[in-house]
C-alpha positions in Angstrom: 24.0 -38.3 -26.5 20.3 -37.0 -26.4 19.7 -33.5 -27.7 18.1 -31.5 -25.0 15.8 -29.6 -27.4 14.1 -32.8 -28.3 13.0 -33.9 -24.7 9.2 -34.1 -24.2 7.1 -34.4 -21.2 3.5 -35.8 -21.5 1.0 -34.2 -19.1 -2.6 -35.1 -18.8 -5.2 -32.6 -20.0 -6.7 -32.4 -16.5 -3.3 -31.4 -15.1 -2.8 -29.0 -17.8 -6.0 -27.4 -16.9 -5.2 -27.3 -13.3 -1.8 -25.8 -14.1 -3.3 -23.0 -16.3 -6.0 -22.3 -13.4 -3.2 -21.9 -10.9 -1.0 -19.7 -13.1 -4.4 -17.5 -13.6 -4.8 -17.4 -9.9 -1.2 -16.1 -9.4 -1.4 -13.6 -12.2 -4.5 -12.1 -10.1 -2.6 -12.3 -7.0 0.3 -10.4 -8.4 -2.0 -7.8 -9.9 -3.6 -7.4 -6.6 -0.4 -7.0 -4.7 0.8 -4.4 -7.2 -2.3 -2.5 -6.6 -1.9 -3.0 -2.9 1.7 -1.6 -2.9 0.4 1.6 -4.7 -2.2 2.3 -2.2 0.1 1.6 0.5 2.4 4.3 -0.7 -0.3 6.7 -1.5 -3.3 7.0 0.8 -6.5 8.5 -0.6 -7.5 11.8 1.2 -10.4 10.5 3.0 -8.6 7.4 4.5 -5.7 9.6 5.5 -8.4 11.7 7.4 -9.9 8.7 9.1 -6.6 7.5 10.2 -5.8 10.8 12.0 -9.4 10.7 13.4 -10.1 14.2 12.6 -13.0 16.0 10.9 -13.3 17.1 7.4 -12.8 20.9 8.4 -9.6 20.1 10.3 -8.2 18.1 7.4 -9.0 20.9 4.9 -7.3 23.3 7.1 -4.2 21.3 7.6 -3.9 20.7 3.9 -4.7 24.7 3.3 -2.1 25.7 5.8 0.4 23.3 4.3 1.0 21.4 7.5 0.9 18.1 5.7 2.1 17.4 2.3 -0.3 16.1 -0.3 -0.7 15.4 -4.0 -3.4 16.6 -6.1 -4.3 15.0 -9.5 -7.7 16.6 -10.7 -9.9 16.5 -7.9 -8.3 13.4 -6.2 -5.9 14.2 -3.3 -3.6 11.6 -2.0 -1.1 11.6 0.8 2.3 9.9 0.8 2.4 7.0 3.5 5.8 8.5 4.5 4.3 12.2 5.0 1.5 10.9 7.0 3.8 9.0 9.2 6.0 12.0 9.5 3.0 14.0 10.5 2.0 11.6 13.2 5.6 11.3 14.4 5.8 15.1 14.7 2.7 15.1 17.0 3.8 12.1 19.2 3.3 12.7 22.8 5.3 10.5 25.1 4.0 9.0 28.2 5.5 9.9 31.6 6.7 6.5 32.0 8.4 6.6 28.8 10.2 10.0 29.6 11.2 8.5 33.1 12.9 5.5 31.3 14.9 7.7 29.0 16.5 9.6 31.8 
């Protein structure tokens, strides 16, 4: 019976290089996905303001009045995606058609 620890597979140098390249691409994709996941949870202040479509002054006033939660690290300000969604949901205005359908 053959010892499984002594099994070898030969692979052409060209195929090995392709495999190395593929693994490097996968590592880069995973790194980018991790960064994207973080950004999907925490939105930079300016992007959150743009999503809401409000002026810088209005955005400043919302934060100062603590009408929307935020995170401040040094000078950088971030908004949790869930907090931005909650703020937007709280300001949701139903259409007359939607109100009629609910009755």
